[in-house]
N, C-alpha and C positions, 0 to 999 in steps of 0.2 A: 413267756409270760411276763417276765420283769420288764422287758422293753415295752410291752403294751401298757403295763401299769404305769412306767415312767411317762409314757407319752400322753396317756390319760390324765395324769396329774398336771402336766404342763398346760394341756389344752384347756382343763377345767379351770386352772388358775387364770388363764389369759381370758376365758370367758367371764370369770367373777369380777375381775378387774374392769372389764368393759360394761357388764351389765348391771353391777350393784347399785349404781346411782338410778337408774331406771326403776329398779326394784323398789328402792326407798320411796321414790315418788308415787309408785303404784299403791302404796299404802299409807292411809293417815287418820289422824284425830279422833279421839274419843274411843270407847271400848269397841273393838272389832277388829280388823287386821291392821294394816298399815296404810297410812296416808289416804289416797282417794277411795280405796275399797271400803274403809270403814268410818270415814268421817261423818259427823252428825248431820244428818239431812236437813234438820232444822236450824242448825247454826253451822253452816259449812265454812271452813277455812279457806278452801281452794275453789277457784271458779273452774279449774280445768288442769290438764297436764302441765302445761307450760308456766301457769300461775303457781302452781304447787312447786315446780322446779326451781322458779325465781325466787318464791318465799323461803323455801329451805336455805337457799345460798345467802339471801339476805339476812334472815334470821339467826341461821345456826352456822354460817360459813360453808366452805365447799367441803369440809370434813363432815358435815351434817348428811351429806350424800352416801357417806360410807359407814354410817352407822351399822352395826350388827355384821360387818364384813368378817369378822373373825370365825364366826360359826360356819358359814358356807366355805371359807378357805380350809378350815379343818376337817369338815365333813366330805369335801369332795374327794380327797384321796381314798377313803373308805367306800364312798358311793361308787366312784369309777371302777375300783377294783372288783366290787360286787357285780356291777353291771356287765363289765366286760366278760368275767367268768361265767356267768349265768347265761347271757345271750349267746356266747361262743358254744357252750356245752349243749344249750337248747338246740342250736342249729345242728350241731353234730348228732344229737338224738334223732332230729326230725329229717336228718340225711339229705333232703332235697332242698335247695335254695329258691324257694318260690315266694312270690308276695305274700301269700297266706302264712308261710312259716316264718317270714320276716316279722309279720304283725304278732304272731303268737310268741316267738322268741323275745321280741321286744316287750310284750305285755308281761311275760315272765319275768324278765329282768326289771321292769319297773315295780313290779309287786314286791320282790325280794329286797330292794334297795330302801323301800320305806322303812325298814327298821332303822336306818340311820338318817334317813330324810326327814322324817316327821320330827324328831326331837331338834335336829338341826334347825329346821324352819319355825320351830316353836321359839327357840332361843333368839333366832334373827328377828321375828316379829316383835318379841317383847323389848329387844334392844332398840328397834327402830322406832317404837312407839314411845320410848323413854324420851323425856325432854322436849315433846313435840312443840315447836314453836319457840324454843328458847336457844338463845345463842350459846350461853353457858347455863347449864342445868344447875339449879341451886341445890338439888337433892338427888343424886342417882340411886335408884333402887338396886341396879345391878352394875358390878364393876366391868364385866366382860361377858361373853357368851357362856363359858364354861360356869362362872359364878351364877349366872341365870338359871342354868340347868340344876346347879346344886341346890339353890334355894327353893327352886319349884319342887325338886324331889323331897326335901327335907318338910315342905309344907303340905305337899299333895301325893307324895310317894310315886311309884312306878306308874300309876294311871295318870299322875299330873303331867309327867315329861312325855307321855305318849298322847297327849291331847290333841285331837284331830287325826288319830291313826286311820279311821274308817274313811273319812273323807279324802285323806292322802291316798289312800288304796283306790278309791274311786277316781280319783285324778291320774294318778301314775300309771295305772294298769293300761286302761285304753290310751292314755296319752302318750307313752313309750311305744306302743303297737303302732299308732299313727305315725309317730316320730320316725321309727325305722322303715316303715313302709314307704312314707313319702320321700325319704332320703334314697332309698334303693331304687324306686321309679325314677328319680330326677337324675342320679348318677348314670343310670342305664341309658336314659333318653339323651343326656348331654354327652355322653362318650367320654368320661374324664380319663385321660391316659397321660402318663409322664411326659411323653413328647409333644403333647399338646401345648402350643404357646400361650393358649387360654385356659389351661388347667386351674390354676388358682382363682381366676374369676368365677369360672364354673363350680369350684368347690364352695366358694363363699355364698354364691347364689344357692346351690343345693342345700347347704346347711341352713342358711337364713329361712328359706322357704319352709324346710321341714320344721323348724321351731315355731313358725307362724301356724302351720297346719296343726301341729300338735296342741298349742294353746287355744286355738279356736274350737277345737273338738271337746275341750275339758274346762273351759274359762269359768263357767257358771258354779262348777264344784269348787273351783280354787276360792272363789268369793266367800263361799260358806265356810270353807276350811279356814280361810284367813279371819273371819269372824269369830269362829270358835276358839281358835288359838289365841286370839287377843282378848277374848271375854275374860273379865276379872281381873284386868290389868289395874282399875282404879278401886279394887277391893269389892266390886259389885259384879255379880253374874247375872247376865241378861237371859241367856239361853240355856234351857233344860236338855235339849237334844238337837240332833240334825234338823229335824221335821220343825221343830220349834223355831229354829234359826231361820229356816226357809219361810216358815209361815209369818213370822214377825217382820222379816225383811220385805216380804211382798206386801203385807199389809200397810206398812209405812212408806215404802218407796216405789212400790210397783216393779214391773218386770225389768225396767231399765236398771235395777240394782245389780242384776245378772252381768252386766255389761261395764259397771263402774271400774275405771282403771284399765280398761281393755286397750286404749290407745297406747298409754305408756308401756303396757306389758308387750304389745306386739312391736313398738318401737324398740324395745329391748331385747326380744326375741331374735329378730333379725341379726344384728350385729353380735349378739353372744354366741348364738348357734353357728354363725358364719365363722367367727373367730375360732371357735372351738375345733371345728371340722379342719379348717386350714391348718392350724397350728399342730394338730395331732398328726394329720397326714403328712405333712412337711417334715415333721420330726421323724416319724417313721421312714419315709423315703430316704432322708439324711442318713440315719442310723444304720440303714440296710443297703447302702450303696454296694453295687456289685451283685446283688440278687436278681435273680431272673423272675421279677414279678410286676404285674401290671398294677396300675393304681387301684383296680378293683380288688387285688389281693392283699394291698397294703393300706388300704383306707380304712379309717375309722368310721363308726357310727357316731351319732352325736354325743353319747356317753358310753361308748363301747367301741372296741376294736375288733376287726374280723380276721386279721392274717393268720391266725392259729387255725381257726376254724375252716378257712378257705382251703387250706393244704389238704383236707380231707373231703371236701365236697366235690361233686361232678361239675358244678357251675360256680361262678364267682358272684360277689355282691356288685 
């Protein structure tokens, strides 16, 4: 379990470094989530994904792309540990390694990790919204991600740091189910084996496409979650509830609001999940040299590892 935990941390950290700039671009300007998802439709700062990217670099320097990275970096250790354990135990309880069980185990893991994921993303969102359009912020409300959560807790209590929990559950539960199911099907069909000279490209492809499938299945929920978590940043709360947020967003921006920022999200999803899969898998293979196991038995899921569970299952991932 310690090896799985270490591999997850390494893979998760690699994924954050690759994907955080895309995540920052995905969210922007005025009360809502961050950059493109929440910018004011009446006075948009960005014409699209690439214009947003260029504007952040020009106005805030390259470091602007890494605002709020402390929160996901800190949280990934706990998230990966929780997901790896829950998914592995769920598969052992389910006994059979079937596509349905992969989905159910992934969904369970996604739901449990929301305990850490929701506050972490709240801090990341607030940090990314801070100083939008400024190269050097004149006044920073939050020093770092931890300070952000502490300030929110002091002002709003336990409920405040768990803002967006319901929508996080609505996103993560089916999202992780699709995530694991897609990866299981792709690795089976591609035949990823250690002796295969194309193993790494196959792992990268399977991981990247699994991430894209997961986001496509839950993206509208992510938009609403983003807006709810960023609501109140300027001292004004726009939304009273999830349905109120959905209703206001539809009235002002139409159905296209639910795809805002999707391009940058998918651009981020492929390299992040490809990097995470390949990094964790290669880490496990390296650390377990000499063991008689196939890639199926040592290979991780996007945010979980299968090796321990596979030893007790009749079939492999």
